[in-house]
C-alpha positions in Angstrom: 175.2 305.5 104.8 177.4 302.3 105.3 178.4 301.1 108.9 182.1 300.9 109.8 183.0 297.9 110.2 185.2 297.4 113.2 188.9 296.3 112.4 189.6 292.7 112.5 191.6 291.1 115.1 194.3 289.0 114.3 194.2 285.7 116.8 197.4 284.5 118.4 197.1 281.5 116.7 197.5 283.0 113.6 201.5 283.0 114.4 202.0 280.3 116.9 204.7 281.0 119.2 207.5 282.0 117.8 206.2 283.5 114.9 204.8 286.0 117.6 208.0 286.9 119.1 209.3 287.3 115.7 206.6 289.5 114.9 206.3 291.6 118.1 210.6 291.9 118.1 211.2 292.6 114.6 211.7 296.8 114.8 214.0 296.7 117.9 217.1 297.6 117.7 220.7 297.3 119.7 222.7 300.5 121.1 224.5 298.6 123.7 228.0 296.9 122.6 227.8 294.6 125.2 224.9 292.7 122.8 226.8 290.0 120.9 224.1 288.0 120.3 219.9 288.8 121.5 217.0 287.5 120.2 216.5 284.6 117.2 219.4 282.4 118.8 219.0 280.0 121.8 219.8 282.5 124.7 221.6 285.7 124.4 224.8 286.5 124.9 226.4 289.6 127.1 230.1 290.7 127.7 230.3 292.5 130.3 234.0 293.7 129.6 235.0 293.3 132.9 232.0 294.9 134.6 229.7 293.6 137.1 226.5 291.9 135.8 223.7 293.0 137.9 220.1 291.2 137.3 216.7 291.7 138.7 213.6 290.6 137.9 209.5 291.0 138.3 206.3 290.3 137.7 203.2 292.0 137.2 199.9 290.2 136.9 196.6 291.1 136.1 194.1 291.7 138.6 197.0 292.0 141.2 199.1 294.5 139.9 197.2 296.3 137.5 193.5 296.6 136.3 192.9 297.3 132.9 190.0 298.7 132.8 191.7 301.7 133.3 195.5 301.1 132.3 196.0 300.8 128.3 198.6 298.4 127.3 200.9 300.5 125.8 201.9 302.6 129.2 201.5 298.7 130.8 204.5 297.7 128.4 206.3 301.0 129.1 205.8 300.6 132.7 207.1 297.1 133.2 210.1 297.8 131.5 210.5 301.1 134.0 210.1 299.3 137.2 212.5 297.0 136.4 214.9 299.5 135.5 214.0 301.3 138.9 215.9 297.8 140.7 219.1 299.0 138.7 219.6 302.4 139.2 219.3 301.4 142.8 222.0 299.5 142.5 224.2 303.1 141.1 224.4 300.7 137.7 223.7 301.2 134.2 220.5 299.2 132.7 221.9 297.6 129.2 219.2 294.6 128.2 216.0 293.3 129.3 214.4 289.7 128.4 210.3 290.0 128.3 208.0 287.0 129.2 204.5 286.8 128.6 201.5 284.4 129.8 198.3 285.6 127.9 194.9 284.0 127.4 192.8 284.0 124.3 191.0 286.9 124.6 193.8 288.8 123.9 194.4 289.3 120.4 197.6 290.2 118.6 196.8 293.8 118.2 196.6 293.9 122.2 200.4 292.5 122.2 202.0 295.2 119.7 200.6 297.7 121.5 202.0 296.2 124.8 205.6 295.9 123.1 205.1 299.3 121.7 205.2 300.9 125.3 208.6 297.9 125.9 210.2 299.3 122.6 209.7 303.3 124.0 211.0 302.6 126.7 214.4 300.3 125.5 214.5 303.7 123.1 214.5 306.6 126.1 216.4 304.3 128.9 218.7 302.8 125.5 218.1 299.1 126.5 218.5 296.4 124.2 215.4 293.4 124.1 217.8 290.7 124.1 214.8 287.6 124.6 212.1 286.3 126.9 209.0 283.9 125.9 205.0 283.7 125.3 202.8 281.0 126.7 199.6 280.8 127.3 197.4 281.7 130.2 193.8 280.7 131.9 194.3 283.4 134.3 194.4 286.6 131.9 197.6 288.8 131.8 200.7 288.0 132.9 204.4 289.7 132.4 207.8 289.0 133.4 210.5 290.9 132.9 214.6 290.6 133.8 216.5 293.6 133.4 220.5 293.5 133.3 222.8 296.4 134.0 226.3 296.7 134.1 229.1 298.5 136.0 232.6 298.6 137.8 232.3 296.9 141.4 233.5 300.5 142.8 230.4 302.0 142.1 227.5 299.6 142.9 225.8 300.3 146.0 223.6 298.1 148.0 221.5 298.5 150.6 223.7 297.3 153.6 226.6 300.6 153.9 224.6 303.2 155.8 226.6 304.3 159.3 225.0 306.2 162.3 224.9 310.4 161.7 224.5 309.7 157.6 222.1 311.4 155.5 218.9 310.1 154.8 218.0 311.5 151.0 215.2 311.2 148.3 215.0 312.2 144.7 212.3 313.8 143.4 208.5 314.1 145.3 206.8 311.2 146.8 202.9 310.2 147.1 201.6 311.5 143.8 201.2 307.9 142.6 199.2 306.3 145.2 196.9 309.6 144.4 196.6 308.9 140.5 195.9 305.4 141.5 193.0 306.4 144.0 191.6 308.8 141.3 192.1 306.1 138.8 189.6 304.0 141.2 187.3 306.4 141.7 186.9 307.6 138.0 186.5 303.4 137.6 184.1 302.5 140.1 181.8 305.8 138.5 182.1 304.2 135.2 181.0 300.8 136.7 178.0 301.9 138.1 177.1 304.1 135.1 179.0 303.7 131.7 177.1 307.0 130.5 179.5 308.7 133.3 182.2 310.7 131.7 185.7 310.4 134.2 186.7 313.5 135.6 190.4 313.5 134.9 191.3 317.5 134.2 193.5 318.7 136.7 195.5 315.5 137.9 198.0 315.0 135.3 200.9 314.8 137.1 200.0 312.4 139.5 198.0 310.5 136.9 201.6 310.1 135.0 203.4 308.8 138.2 200.7 305.9 138.3 200.2 305.2 134.8 203.5 306.6 133.2 206.9 306.6 136.1 210.0 306.8 134.9 213.2 305.2 136.7 215.6 307.4 138.1 218.7 306.6 135.8 219.6 310.3 135.4 220.6 310.2 139.5 224.1 308.0 138.7 225.6 311.2 136.8 224.3 313.2 138.8 225.8 312.0 142.4 229.0 311.4 140.1 229.2 315.1 138.9 228.6 316.1 142.5 231.5 313.7 143.8 229.1 311.8 146.2 228.8 308.2 146.3 226.0 307.1 148.4 226.3 304.8 151.3 223.3 302.9 150.9 220.3 302.9 148.1 216.8 301.3 147.3 214.2 302.6 145.2 210.7 303.5 146.2 208.5 300.8 144.9 206.4 300.3 148.2 206.3 303.6 150.0 208.7 305.2 151.7 208.4 303.9 155.5 209.1 300.3 154.0 212.1 301.3 152.2 213.4 303.4 154.8 213.1 299.8 156.9 214.7 297.6 154.2 217.5 299.4 154.5 217.9 299.7 158.3 217.3 296.2 158.4 220.5 295.4 156.0 222.3 298.3 156.9 221.8 297.6 161.1 221.3 301.6 161.8 217.6 303.0 162.8 216.4 306.0 161.1 215.0 309.4 161.7 212.6 310.7 159.3 211.2 314.5 159.4 207.8 314.8 158.6 208.2 318.6 157.6 210.8 317.8 155.4 209.0 314.7 153.4 208.9 316.1 149.2 205.1 316.7 148.4 204.0 317.9 145.2 201.4 320.6 145.5 198.7 318.8 143.3 199.5 315.5 145.7 198.6 317.7 148.9 194.9 318.8 146.9 194.5 315.7 145.7 195.0 314.0 149.3 192.9 317.0 151.3 190.0 316.3 148.6 190.0 312.7 149.1 190.6 312.8 152.9 193.6 311.5 153.2 196.6 312.2 154.8 199.6 313.4 152.2 202.1 312.5 154.2 200.7 309.0 154.9 200.6 308.3 151.2 204.1 309.1 150.5 205.1 306.7 153.8 202.6 304.0 152.5 201.5 304.6 149.3 204.8 303.0 147.1 205.2 303.3 143.0 206.9 306.7 143.6 210.0 305.0 141.8 212.1 307.6 143.4 215.7 306.9 145.1 216.1 306.7 148.5 219.9 307.2 149.6 221.8 307.8 152.7 225.1 309.7 152.5 228.2 310.7 154.4 227.3 314.2 156.2 230.4 315.6 154.9 229.0 315.3 151.3 226.3 317.9 152.7 227.6 321.2 151.4 227.4 319.1 147.8 223.6 318.5 148.4 221.8 321.1 150.0 220.7 323.2 147.1 220.4 320.8 144.5 216.6 320.7 142.9 216.6 317.2 142.8 217.4 316.1 146.5 215.9 316.3 149.5 217.5 315.4 153.2 214.6 314.1 154.6 216.5 312.4 158.4 219.7 310.8 159.2 220.8 307.5 160.6 221.4 306.5 164.6 222.5 303.7 166.0 220.4 300.1 165.3 218.7 300.0 169.1 216.7 303.8 168.8 214.7 302.3 166.4 213.1 303.9 163.3 210.9 306.9 163.7 208.7 309.9 162.0 209.2 313.0 164.0 206.0 314.5 163.9 205.8 318.2 162.9 206.2 320.8 165.0 205.8 318.5 168.4 208.6 316.2 167.7 206.6 313.7 168.7 208.1 310.0 167.5 206.3 307.6 165.7 207.2 304.2 165.2 207.6 303.6 161.3 205.7 300.5 160.1 206.0 298.8 156.8 202.6 299.1 155.8 203.5 299.8 151.8 202.4 297.3 148.6 202.3 293.8 149.5 201.1 291.5 146.3 200.4 288.8 148.8 198.0 290.8 150.9 196.1 293.4 148.8 193.6 291.6 145.5 194.5 294.8 142.7 196.5 297.2 141.9 197.7 299.2 139.1 
């Protein structure tokens, strides 16, 4: 019997910088009329059509934000887009375009970059955004991705972090803590594999939290849901660094304090069960874990009746005067526990998926 040959991998040098960009982006199509000129020219041209332009950017570095020991490249490309679109959604804007820049070492063949761009393409199609430019260069330290996202919105619809008032209600979408628990499972199984490569990873039953970590979704749907409910948030932020950190950001920008009620924090049953399995407090995972990419926002108390029974939203607390500070109200005892910014910080931690 003949041995199967390993597939021939293509070095990046076979294409060169401009040939590589053309190769990776030639199958991208465009869906937004605001995209006038895109890849292939010196710069993209975007026509905002009298709307405000919202711009955000994010860098993902290997060994800091992700571990290729367990993160598939296609998932990485998808997630890199999502984390930026989440910031656009947090401004109550519609994402329309992205730019992607990569720095790669020579250990990555063209086929690896094709996988990353397959994930980027999938995200572009799902969220109806256009890839309009970017850059590639070499790296001496693994893979670094930088994505810039652009959104458009009428000025009266935009929502920042600075509009919350005392007595406003604090609301969150979805559930929290799952992405952090998914990361713990990935880290655990990766450590087992490194110790014994013959051991099969035990991933069965963790699907929901693994997907929350590896393939999160940006809550671009919330804008239209709130519009249908005739609600405009007074402030908003996405939950990328943990509920506690994001609440403190709203507090700082809006000059108010907050009370969050422990029993109100939405937790999935698998998140709770996995936290207990790993001897972790699920509420602390929600407060400090991060990467949930849900939206945290405040609304006027007058809008409570519109939102109280909606399955996408949970009222978890309220705003108070600034001098009253930011506290978690403990379940049962009503003890006040100070909120601290203990979420993700790339300059304090060495590795994150």
